PDB file of N, CA, C and O in Angstrom:
ATOM      1  N   MET A   1      29.643  36.283  22.133  1.00  0.00           N
ATOM      2  CA  MET A   1      30.887  35.623  22.438  1.00  0.00           C
ATOM      3  C   MET A   1      31.197  34.684  21.287  1.00  0.00           C
ATOM      4  O   MET A   1      30.354  33.869  20.911  1.00  0.00           O
ATOM      5  N   SER A   2      32.369  34.782  20.731  1.00  0.00           N
ATOM      6  CA  SER A   2      32.718  33.905  19.620  1.00  0.00           C
ATOM      7  C   SER A   2      33.267  32.589  20.145  1.00  0.00           C
ATOM      8  O   SER A   2      33.798  32.523  21.253  1.00  0.00           O
ATOM      9  N   PHE A   3      33.134  31.553  19.345  1.00  0.00           N
ATOM     10  CA  PHE A   3      33.606  30.238  19.749  1.00  0.00           C
ATOM     11  C   PHE A   3      35.120  30.208  19.890  1.00  0.00           C
ATOM     12  O   PHE A   3      35.647  29.362  20.612  1.00  0.00           O
ATOM     13  N   GLN A   4      35.824  31.093  19.231  1.00  0.00           N
ATOM     14  CA  GLN A   4      37.275  31.144  19.339  1.00  0.00           C
ATOM     15  C   GLN A   4      37.698  31.591  20.734  1.00  0.00           C
ATOM     16  O   GLN A   4      38.773  31.210  21.197  1.00  0.00           O
ATOM     17  N   ASN A   5      36.889  32.379  21.405  1.00  0.00           N
ATOM     18  CA  ASN A   5      37.225  32.887  22.724  1.00  0.00           C
ATOM     19  C   ASN A   5      36.809  31.950  23.849  1.00  0.00           C
ATOM     20  O   ASN A   5      37.150  32.204  25.004  1.00  0.00           O
ATOM     21  N   LEU A   6      36.091  30.883  23.554  1.00  0.00           N
ATOM     22  CA  LEU A   6      35.625  29.972  24.589  1.00  0.00           C
ATOM     23  C   LEU A   6      36.763  29.312  25.353  1.00  0.00           C
ATOM     24  O   LEU A   6      36.598  28.983  26.528  1.00  0.00           O
ATOM     25  N   LYS A   7      37.914  29.109  24.720  1.00  0.00           N
ATOM     26  CA  LYS A   7      39.027  28.453  25.413  1.00  0.00           C
ATOM     27  C   LYS A   7      39.581  29.323  26.535  1.00  0.00           C
ATOM     28  O   LYS A   7      40.226  28.802  27.444  1.00  0.00           O
ATOM     29  N   ASN A   8      39.350  30.628  26.497  1.00  0.00           N
ATOM     30  CA  ASN A   8      39.823  31.538  27.532  1.00  0.00           C
ATOM     31  C   ASN A   8      38.815  31.722  28.668  1.00  0.00           C
ATOM     32  O   ASN A   8      39.109  32.394  29.656  1.00  0.00           O
ATOM     33  N   CYS A   9      37.649  31.138  28.532  1.00  0.00           N
ATOM     34  CA  CYS A   9      36.579  31.323  29.511  1.00  0.00           C
ATOM     35  C   CYS A   9      36.787  30.462  30.749  1.00  0.00           C
ATOM     36  O   CYS A   9      37.405  29.398  30.703  1.00  0.00           O
ATOM     37  N   THR A  10      36.249  30.962  31.855  1.00  0.00           N
ATOM     38  CA  THR A  10      36.153  30.172  33.077  1.00  0.00           C
ATOM     39  C   THR A  10      34.901  29.329  32.949  1.00  0.00           C
ATOM     40  O   THR A  10      33.849  29.836  32.563  1.00  0.00           O
ATOM     41  N   LYS A  11      34.999  28.059  33.265  1.00  0.00           N
ATOM     42  CA  LYS A  11      33.851  27.166  33.113  1.00  0.00           C
ATOM     43  C   LYS A  11      33.390  26.681  34.493  1.00  0.00           C
ATOM     44  O   LYS A  11      34.196  26.283  35.335  1.00  0.00           O
ATOM     45  N   HIS A  12      32.079  26.726  34.694  1.00  0.00           N
ATOM     46  CA  HIS A  12      31.468  26.283  35.949  1.00  0.00           C
ATOM     47  C   HIS A  12      30.212  25.493  35.612  1.00  0.00           C
ATOM     48  O   HIS A  12      29.434  25.877  34.739  1.00  0.00           O
ATOM     49  N   GLN A  13      30.028  24.385  36.319  1.00  0.00           N
ATOM     50  CA  GLN A  13      28.803  23.611  36.158  1.00  0.00           C
ATOM     51  C   GLN A  13      27.936  23.830  37.386  1.00  0.00           C
ATOM     52  O   GLN A  13      28.438  24.011  38.496  1.00  0.00           O
ATOM     53  N   LEU A  14      26.635  23.811  37.172  1.00  0.00           N
ATOM     54  CA  LEU A  14      25.714  23.917  38.289  1.00  0.00           C
ATOM     55  C   LEU A  14      24.452  23.142  37.995  1.00  0.00           C
ATOM     56  O   LEU A  14      24.160  22.799  36.849  1.00  0.00           O
ATOM     57  N   LEU A  15      23.715  22.874  39.042  1.00  0.00           N
ATOM     58  CA  LEU A  15      22.405  22.240  38.934  1.00  0.00           C
ATOM     59  C   LEU A  15      21.361  23.296  39.238  1.00  0.00           C
ATOM     60  O   LEU A  15      21.568  24.182  40.067  1.00  0.00           O
ATOM     61  N   MET A  16      20.243  23.186  38.554  1.00  0.00           N
ATOM     62  CA  MET A  16      19.176  24.158  38.759  1.00  0.00           C
ATOM     63  C   MET A  16      17.844  23.537  38.379  1.00  0.00           C
ATOM     64  O   MET A  16      17.801  22.429  37.842  1.00  0.00           O
ATOM     65  N   ASP A  17      16.770  24.237  38.652  1.00  0.00           N
ATOM     66  CA  ASP A  17      15.440  23.798  38.244  1.00  0.00           C
ATOM     67  C   ASP A  17      15.432  23.705  36.717  1.00  0.00           C
ATOM     68  O   ASP A  17      15.627  24.713  36.038  1.00  0.00           O
ATOM     69  N   PRO A  18      15.209  22.500  36.169  1.00  0.00           N
ATOM     70  CA  PRO A  18      15.240  22.335  34.709  1.00  0.00           C
ATOM     71  C   PRO A  18      14.288  23.259  33.960  1.00  0.00           C
ATOM     72  O   PRO A  18      14.564  23.638  32.822  1.00  0.00           O
ATOM     73  N   HIS A  19      13.183  23.623  34.577  1.00  0.00           N
ATOM     74  CA  HIS A  19      12.207  24.488  33.919  1.00  0.00           C
ATOM     75  C   HIS A  19      12.668  25.949  33.857  1.00  0.00           C
ATOM     76  O   HIS A  19      12.022  26.776  33.214  1.00  0.00           O
ATOM     77  N   GLN A  20      13.771  26.264  34.517  1.00  0.00           N
ATOM     78  CA  GLN A  20      14.264  27.634  34.560  1.00  0.00           C
ATOM     79  C   GLN A  20      15.526  27.848  33.716  1.00  0.00           C
ATOM     80  O   GLN A  20      16.069  28.952  33.695  1.00  0.00           O
ATOM     81  N   ILE A  21      15.994  26.813  33.026  1.00  0.00           N
ATOM     82  CA  ILE A  21      17.217  26.940  32.219  1.00  0.00           C
ATOM     83  C   ILE A  21      17.071  28.048  31.183  1.00  0.00           C
ATOM     84  O   ILE A  21      17.991  28.842  30.987  1.00  0.00           O
ATOM     85  N   HIS A  22      15.927  28.103  30.526  1.00  0.00           N
ATOM     86  CA  HIS A  22      15.710  29.142  29.509  1.00  0.00           C
ATOM     87  C   HIS A  22      15.795  30.535  30.108  1.00  0.00           C
ATOM     88  O   HIS A  22      16.291  31.462  29.467  1.00  0.00           O
ATOM     89  N   TYR A  23      15.312  30.686  31.339  1.00  0.00           N
ATOM     90  CA  TYR A  23      15.342  31.988  31.996  1.00  0.00           C
ATOM     91  C   TYR A  23      16.781  32.397  32.323  1.00  0.00           C
ATOM     92  O   TYR A  23      17.157  33.553  32.131  1.00  0.00           O
ATOM     93  N   LEU A  24      17.585  31.450  32.816  1.00  0.00           N
ATOM     94  CA  LEU A  24      18.992  31.735  33.092  1.00  0.00           C
ATOM     95  C   LEU A  24      19.717  32.129  31.806  1.00  0.00           C
ATOM     96  O   LEU A  24      20.491  33.086  31.790  1.00  0.00           O
ATOM     97  N   ARG A  25      19.464  31.395  30.747  1.00  0.00           N
ATOM     98  CA  ARG A  25      20.087  31.708  29.450  1.00  0.00           C
ATOM     99  C   ARG A  25      19.681  33.115  28.988  1.00  0.00           C
ATOM    100  O   ARG A  25      20.515  33.890  28.521  1.00  0.00           O
ATOM    101  N   PHE A  26      18.422  33.423  29.122  1.00  0.00           N
ATOM    102  CA  PHE A  26      17.905  34.736  28.725  1.00  0.00           C
ATOM    103  C   PHE A  26      18.594  35.852  29.507  1.00  0.00           C
ATOM    104  O   PHE A  26      19.007  36.854  28.922  1.00  0.00           O
ATOM    105  N   ILE A  27      18.721  35.688  30.819  1.00  0.00           N
ATOM    106  CA  ILE A  27      19.338  36.712  31.669  1.00  0.00           C
ATOM    107  C   ILE A  27      20.802  36.905  31.300  1.00  0.00           C
ATOM    108  O   ILE A  27      21.227  38.026  31.017  1.00  0.00           O
ATOM    109  N   LEU A  28      21.582  35.817  31.300  1.00  0.00           N
ATOM    110  CA  LEU A  28      23.024  35.940  31.099  1.00  0.00           C
ATOM    111  C   LEU A  28      23.392  36.345  29.677  1.00  0.00           C
ATOM    112  O   LEU A  28      24.319  37.131  29.480  1.00  0.00           O
ATOM    113  N   GLU A  29      22.693  35.830  28.707  1.00  0.00           N
ATOM    114  CA  GLU A  29      23.047  36.157  27.331  1.00  0.00           C
ATOM    115  C   GLU A  29      22.542  37.538  26.916  1.00  0.00           C
ATOM    116  O   GLU A  29      22.904  38.031  25.848  1.00  0.00           O
ATOM    117  N   ALA A  30      21.710  38.165  27.748  1.00  0.00           N
ATOM    118  CA  ALA A  30      21.312  39.551  27.495  1.00  0.00           C
ATOM    119  C   ALA A  30      22.506  40.487  27.648  1.00  0.00           C
ATOM    120  O   ALA A  30      22.564  41.548  27.026  1.00  0.00           O
ATOM    121  N   TYR A  31      23.446  40.082  28.479  1.00  0.00           N
ATOM    122  CA  TYR A  31      24.701  40.821  28.641  1.00  0.00           C
ATOM    123  C   TYR A  31      25.676  40.243  27.629  1.00  0.00           C
ATOM    124  O   TYR A  31      26.479  39.370  27.958  1.00  0.00           O
ATOM    125  N   GLU A  32      25.605  40.723  26.416  1.00  0.00           N
ATOM    126  CA  GLU A  32      26.351  40.151  25.298  1.00  0.00           C
ATOM    127  C   GLU A  32      27.833  40.011  25.606  1.00  0.00           C
ATOM    128  O   GLU A  32      28.505  40.968  25.993  1.00  0.00           O
ATOM    129  N   GLY A  33      28.321  38.792  25.423  1.00  0.00           N
ATOM    130  CA  GLY A  33      29.740  38.520  25.587  1.00  0.00           C
ATOM    131  C   GLY A  33      30.158  38.202  27.008  1.00  0.00           C
ATOM    132  O   GLY A  33      31.328  37.901  27.242  1.00  0.00           O
ATOM    133  N   MET A  34      29.235  38.258  27.974  1.00  0.00           N
ATOM    134  CA  MET A  34      29.610  38.001  29.363  1.00  0.00           C
ATOM    135  C   MET A  34      29.664  36.507  29.666  1.00  0.00           C
ATOM    136  O   MET A  34      30.609  36.041  30.302  1.00  0.00           O
ATOM    137  N   ALA A  35      28.672  35.759  29.223  1.00  0.00           N
ATOM    138  CA  ALA A  35      28.614  34.332  29.536  1.00  0.00           C
ATOM    139  C   ALA A  35      27.764  33.592  28.508  1.00  0.00           C
ATOM    140  O   ALA A  35      26.879  34.158  27.866  1.00  0.00           O
ATOM    141  N   LEU A  36      28.066  32.326  28.384  1.00  0.00           N
ATOM    142  CA  LEU A  36      27.324  31.437  27.507  1.00  0.00           C
ATOM    143  C   LEU A  36      26.799  30.289  28.359  1.00  0.00           C
ATOM    144  O   LEU A  36      27.547  29.722  29.155  1.00  0.00           O
ATOM    145  N   VAL A  37      25.535  29.941  28.206  1.00  0.00           N
ATOM    146  CA  VAL A  37      24.909  28.861  28.966  1.00  0.00           C
ATOM    147  C   VAL A  37      24.718  27.673  28.036  1.00  0.00           C
ATOM    148  O   VAL A  37      24.096  27.795  26.981  1.00  0.00           O
ATOM    149  N   SER A  38      25.253  26.524  28.432  1.00  0.00           N
ATOM    150  CA  SER A  38      25.088  25.284  27.662  1.00  0.00           C
ATOM    151  C   SER A  38      24.413  24.247  28.549  1.00  0.00           C
ATOM    152  O   SER A  38      24.824  24.037  29.690  1.00  0.00           O
ATOM    153  N   THR A  39      23.390  23.606  28.032  1.00  0.00           N
ATOM    154  CA  THR A  39      22.699  22.565  28.780  1.00  0.00           C
ATOM    155  C   THR A  39      23.439  21.250  28.614  1.00  0.00           C
ATOM    156  O   THR A  39      23.665  20.797  27.492  1.00  0.00           O
ATOM    157  N   ILE A  40      23.816  20.638  29.725  1.00  0.00           N
ATOM    158  CA  ILE A  40      24.489  19.333  29.702  1.00  0.00           C
ATOM    159  C   ILE A  40      23.460  18.227  29.847  1.00  0.00           C
ATOM    160  O   ILE A  40      23.485  17.259  29.087  1.00  0.00           O
ATOM    161  N   ASP A  41      22.554  18.352  30.812  1.00  0.00           N
ATOM    162  CA  ASP A  41      21.503  17.354  31.042  1.00  0.00           C
ATOM    163  C   ASP A  41      20.231  18.104  31.441  1.00  0.00           C
ATOM    164  O   ASP A  41      20.089  18.555  32.578  1.00  0.00           O
ATOM    165  N   ARG A  42      19.321  18.227  30.492  1.00  0.00           N
ATOM    166  CA  ARG A  42      18.094  18.986  30.725  1.00  0.00           C
ATOM    167  C   ARG A  42      17.251  18.383  31.835  1.00  0.00           C
ATOM    168  O   ARG A  42      16.701  19.116  32.657  1.00  0.00           O
ATOM    169  N   ALA A  43      17.140  17.072  31.875  1.00  0.00           N
ATOM    170  CA  ALA A  43      16.302  16.418  32.875  1.00  0.00           C
ATOM    171  C   ALA A  43      16.795  16.686  34.291  1.00  0.00           C
ATOM    172  O   ALA A  43      15.989  16.846  35.207  1.00  0.00           O
ATOM    173  N   LEU A  44      18.104  16.737  34.478  1.00  0.00           N
ATOM    174  CA  LEU A  44      18.684  17.003  35.798  1.00  0.00           C
ATOM    175  C   LEU A  44      18.836  18.491  36.084  1.00  0.00           C
ATOM    176  O   LEU A  44      19.024  18.889  37.234  1.00  0.00           O
ATOM    177  N   GLY A  45      18.755  19.313  35.044  1.00  0.00           N
ATOM    178  CA  GLY A  45      18.988  20.736  35.212  1.00  0.00           C
ATOM    179  C   GLY A  45      20.466  21.046  35.353  1.00  0.00           C
ATOM    180  O   GLY A  45      20.839  21.995  36.043  1.00  0.00           O
ATOM    181  N   ARG A  46      21.303  20.263  34.712  1.00  0.00           N
ATOM    182  CA  ARG A  46      22.756  20.452  34.773  1.00  0.00           C
ATOM    183  C   ARG A  46      23.194  21.314  33.597  1.00  0.00           C
ATOM    184  O   ARG A  46      22.961  20.972  32.438  1.00  0.00           O
ATOM    185  N   VAL A  47      23.835  22.443  33.915  1.00  0.00           N
ATOM    186  CA  VAL A  47      24.272  23.374  32.879  1.00  0.00           C
ATOM    187  C   VAL A  47      25.748  23.719  33.062  1.00  0.00           C
ATOM    188  O   VAL A  47      26.310  23.591  34.149  1.00  0.00           O
ATOM    189  N   LEU A  48      26.347  24.156  31.976  1.00  0.00           N
ATOM    190  CA  LEU A  48      27.727  24.618  31.962  1.00  0.00           C
ATOM    191  C   LEU A  48      27.720  26.102  31.635  1.00  0.00           C
ATOM    192  O   LEU A  48      27.128  26.531  30.644  1.00  0.00           O
ATOM    193  N   LEU A  49      28.383  26.876  32.477  1.00  0.00           N
ATOM    194  CA  LEU A  49      28.534  28.302  32.213  1.00  0.00           C
ATOM    195  C   LEU A  49      29.949  28.549  31.726  1.00  0.00           C
ATOM    196  O   LEU A  49      30.912  28.132  32.370  1.00  0.00           O
ATOM    197  N   SER A  50      30.080  29.213  30.611  1.00  0.00           N
ATOM    198  CA  SER A  50      31.379  29.646  30.091  1.00  0.00           C
ATOM    199  C   SER A  50      31.400  31.158  30.273  1.00  0.00           C
ATOM    200  O   SER A  50      30.677  31.889  29.596  1.00  0.00           O
ATOM    201  N   ILE A  51      32.242  31.615  31.201  1.00  0.00           N
ATOM    202  CA  ILE A  51      32.252  33.018  31.601  1.00  0.00           C
ATOM    203  C   ILE A  51      33.483  33.706  31.038  1.00  0.00           C
ATOM    204  O   ILE A  51      34.606  33.234  31.217  1.00  0.00           O
ATOM    205  N   SER A  52      33.266  34.815  30.363  1.00  0.00           N
ATOM    206  CA  SER A  52      34.367  35.575  29.767  1.00  0.00           C
ATOM    207  C   SER A  52      35.313  36.085  30.848  1.00  0.00           C
ATOM    208  O   SER A  52      34.884  36.409  31.955  1.00  0.00           O
ATOM    209  N   PRO A  53      36.609  36.154  30.518  1.00  0.00           N
ATOM    210  CA  PRO A  53      37.583  36.660  31.480  1.00  0.00           C
ATOM    211  C   PRO A  53      37.201  38.056  31.979  1.00  0.00           C
ATOM    212  O   PRO A  53      36.833  38.933  31.198  1.00  0.00           O
ATOM    213  N   GLY A  54      37.297  38.237  33.290  1.00  0.00           N
ATOM    214  CA  GLY A  54      36.976  39.514  33.899  1.00  0.00           C
ATOM    215  C   GLY A  54      35.512  39.700  34.248  1.00  0.00           C
ATOM    216  O   GLY A  54      35.151  40.707  34.859  1.00  0.00           O
ATOM    217  N   CYS A  55      34.652  38.747  33.873  1.00  0.00           N
ATOM    218  CA  CYS A  55      33.212  38.874  34.114  1.00  0.00           C
ATOM    219  C   CYS A  55      32.717  37.978  35.243  1.00  0.00           C
ATOM    220  O   CYS A  55      31.527  37.980  35.556  1.00  0.00           O
ATOM    221  N   GLU A  56      33.614  37.213  35.857  1.00  0.00           N
ATOM    222  CA  GLU A  56      33.221  36.241  36.875  1.00  0.00           C
ATOM    223  C   GLU A  56      32.448  36.888  38.019  1.00  0.00           C
ATOM    224  O   GLU A  56      31.405  36.379  38.429  1.00  0.00           O
ATOM    225  N   LYS A  57      32.946  37.994  38.531  1.00  0.00           N
ATOM    226  CA  LYS A  57      32.301  38.657  39.669  1.00  0.00           C
ATOM    227  C   LYS A  57      30.871  39.076  39.316  1.00  0.00           C
ATOM    228  O   LYS A  57      29.954  38.882  40.114  1.00  0.00           O
ATOM    229  N   ASP A  58      30.680  39.640  38.146  1.00  0.00           N
ATOM    230  CA  ASP A  58      29.341  40.082  37.727  1.00  0.00           C
ATOM    231  C   ASP A  58      28.395  38.895  37.541  1.00  0.00           C
ATOM    232  O   ASP A  58      27.240  38.946  37.964  1.00  0.00           O
ATOM    233  N   VAL A  59      28.885  37.833  36.912  1.00  0.00           N
ATOM    234  CA  VAL A  59      28.044  36.650  36.681  1.00  0.00           C
ATOM    235  C   VAL A  59      27.626  36.033  38.011  1.00  0.00           C
ATOM    236  O   VAL A  59      26.463  35.671  38.188  1.00  0.00           O
ATOM    237  N   PHE A  60      28.573  35.909  38.952  1.00  0.00           N
ATOM    238  CA  PHE A  60      28.224  35.306  40.239  1.00  0.00           C
ATOM    239  C   PHE A  60      27.293  36.201  41.050  1.00  0.00           C
ATOM    240  O   PHE A  60      26.504  35.691  41.845  1.00  0.00           O
ATOM    241  N   ALA A  61      27.359  37.503  40.873  1.00  0.00           N
ATOM    242  CA  ALA A  61      26.406  38.401  41.530  1.00  0.00           C
ATOM    243  C   ALA A  61      24.996  38.166  40.981  1.00  0.00           C
ATOM    244  O   ALA A  61      24.024  38.138  41.735  1.00  0.00           O
ATOM    245  N   ILE A  62      24.898  37.999  39.675  1.00  0.00           N
ATOM    246  CA  ILE A  62      23.601  37.713  39.049  1.00  0.00           C
ATOM    247  C   ILE A  62      23.075  36.364  39.530  1.00  0.00           C
ATOM    248  O   ILE A  62      21.904  36.244  39.891  1.00  0.00           O
ATOM    249  N   LEU A  63      23.944  35.345  39.536  1.00  0.00           N
ATOM    250  CA  LEU A  63      23.529  34.015  39.976  1.00  0.00           C
ATOM    251  C   LEU A  63      23.058  34.032  41.427  1.00  0.00           C
ATOM    252  O   LEU A  63      22.058  33.402  41.768  1.00  0.00           O
ATOM    253  N   GLU A  64      23.775  34.748  42.267  1.00  0.00           N
ATOM    254  CA  GLU A  64      23.399  34.811  43.684  1.00  0.00           C
ATOM    255  C   GLU A  64      22.054  35.508  43.857  1.00  0.00           C
ATOM    256  O   GLU A  64      21.244  35.095  44.687  1.00  0.00           O
ATOM    257  N   SER A  65      21.811  36.558  43.083  1.00  0.00           N
ATOM    258  CA  SER A  65      20.541  37.275  43.217  1.00  0.00           C
ATOM    259  C   SER A  65      19.360  36.450  42.707  1.00  0.00           C
ATOM    260  O   SER A  65      18.230  36.652  43.152  1.00  0.00           O
ATOM    261  N   GLU A  66      19.604  35.532  41.788  1.00  0.00           N
ATOM    262  CA  GLU A  66      18.538  34.694  41.213  1.00  0.00           C
ATOM    263  C   GLU A  66      18.564  33.259  41.758  1.00  0.00           C
ATOM    264  O   GLU A  66      17.779  32.415  41.324  1.00  0.00           O
ATOM    265  N   ARG A  67      19.449  32.993  42.689  1.00  0.00           N
ATOM    266  CA  ARG A  67      19.678  31.627  43.183  1.00  0.00           C
ATOM    267  C   ARG A  67      18.396  30.933  43.648  1.00  0.00           C
ATOM    268  O   ARG A  67      18.109  29.815  43.220  1.00  0.00           O
ATOM    269  N   GLU A  68      17.645  31.570  44.499  1.00  0.00           N
ATOM    270  CA  GLU A  68      16.438  30.951  45.042  1.00  0.00           C
ATOM    271  C   GLU A  68      15.370  30.766  43.964  1.00  0.00           C
ATOM    272  O   GLU A  68      14.749  29.707  43.879  1.00  0.00           O
ATOM    273  N   HIS A  69      15.158  31.785  43.151  1.00  0.00           N
ATOM    274  CA  HIS A  69      14.135  31.734  42.100  1.00  0.00           C
ATOM    275  C   HIS A  69      14.422  30.628  41.080  1.00  0.00           C
ATOM    276  O   HIS A  69      13.502  29.949  40.621  1.00  0.00           O
ATOM    277  N   LEU A  70      15.699  30.448  40.727  1.00  0.00           N
ATOM    278  CA  LEU A  70      16.074  29.465  39.711  1.00  0.00           C
ATOM    279  C   LEU A  70      16.426  28.098  40.298  1.00  0.00           C
ATOM    280  O   LEU A  70      16.655  27.145  39.553  1.00  0.00           O
ATOM    281  N   GLY A  71      16.471  27.997  41.615  1.00  0.00           N
ATOM    282  CA  GLY A  71      16.818  26.728  42.252  1.00  0.00           C
ATOM    283  C   GLY A  71      18.260  26.324  41.987  1.00  0.00           C
ATOM    284  O   GLY A  71      18.553  25.142  41.807  1.00  0.00           O
ATOM    285  N   ILE A  72      19.165  27.305  41.963  1.00  0.00           N
ATOM    286  CA  ILE A  72      20.568  27.044  41.625  1.00  0.00           C
ATOM    287  C   ILE A  72      21.287  26.386  42.794  1.00  0.00           C
ATOM    288  O   ILE A  72      21.165  26.803  43.946  1.00  0.00           O
ATOM    289  N   ARG A  73      22.048  25.334  42.454  1.00  0.00           N
ATOM    290  CA  ARG A  73      22.920  24.658  43.405  1.00  0.00           C
ATOM    291  C   ARG A  73      24.275  24.526  42.761  1.00  0.00           C
ATOM    292  O   ARG A  73      24.409  23.940  41.687  1.00  0.00           O
ATOM    293  N   PHE A  74      25.281  25.072  43.416  1.00  0.00           N
ATOM    294  CA  PHE A  74      26.644  24.963  42.909  1.00  0.00           C
ATOM    295  C   PHE A  74      27.212  23.628  43.377  1.00  0.00           C
ATOM    296  O   PHE A  74      27.155  23.305  44.564  1.00  0.00           O
ATOM    297  N   VAL A  75      27.753  22.865  42.454  1.00  0.00           N
ATOM    298  CA  VAL A  75      28.315  21.555  42.774  1.00  0.00           C
ATOM    299  C   VAL A  75      29.657  21.396  42.068  1.00  0.00           C
ATOM    300  O   VAL A  75      29.933  22.047  41.060  1.00  0.00           O
ATOM    301  N   ASP A  76      30.478  20.515  42.623  1.00  0.00           N
ATOM    302  CA  ASP A  76      31.794  20.247  42.027  1.00  0.00           C
ATOM    303  C   ASP A  76      31.707  18.922  41.292  1.00  0.00           C
ATOM    304  O   ASP A  76      31.521  17.873  41.909  1.00  0.00           O
ATOM    305  N   PHE A  77      31.843  18.970  39.967  1.00  0.00           N
ATOM    306  CA  PHE A  77      31.745  17.763  39.140  1.00  0.00           C
ATOM    307  C   PHE A  77      33.109  17.205  38.780  1.00  0.00           C
ATOM    308  O   PHE A  77      33.197  16.278  37.975  1.00  0.00           O
ATOM    309  N   SER A  78      34.181  17.750  39.359  1.00  0.00           N
ATOM    310  CA  SER A  78      35.519  17.274  38.985  1.00  0.00           C
ATOM    311  C   SER A  78      35.872  15.959  39.626  1.00  0.00           C
ATOM    312  O   SER A  78      36.965  15.438  39.404  1.00  0.00           O
TER     313      SER A  78
END
């Protein structure tokens, strides 16, 4: 995913087990161009997902399947 396309991405923040951030990044970035994982606060396990247009359904399916293992909690930071 190029940085020029990031402005078109859907952005979602979530909390997760801090020790699993690398695993989430590995999973999502294996699907090249689908999503980018950025760590906002490593100690809290707060990450930002930038999801390419049209990939939201696939990304959320992956997140739901790994939710328990990664300790994912969806929260609203707005």
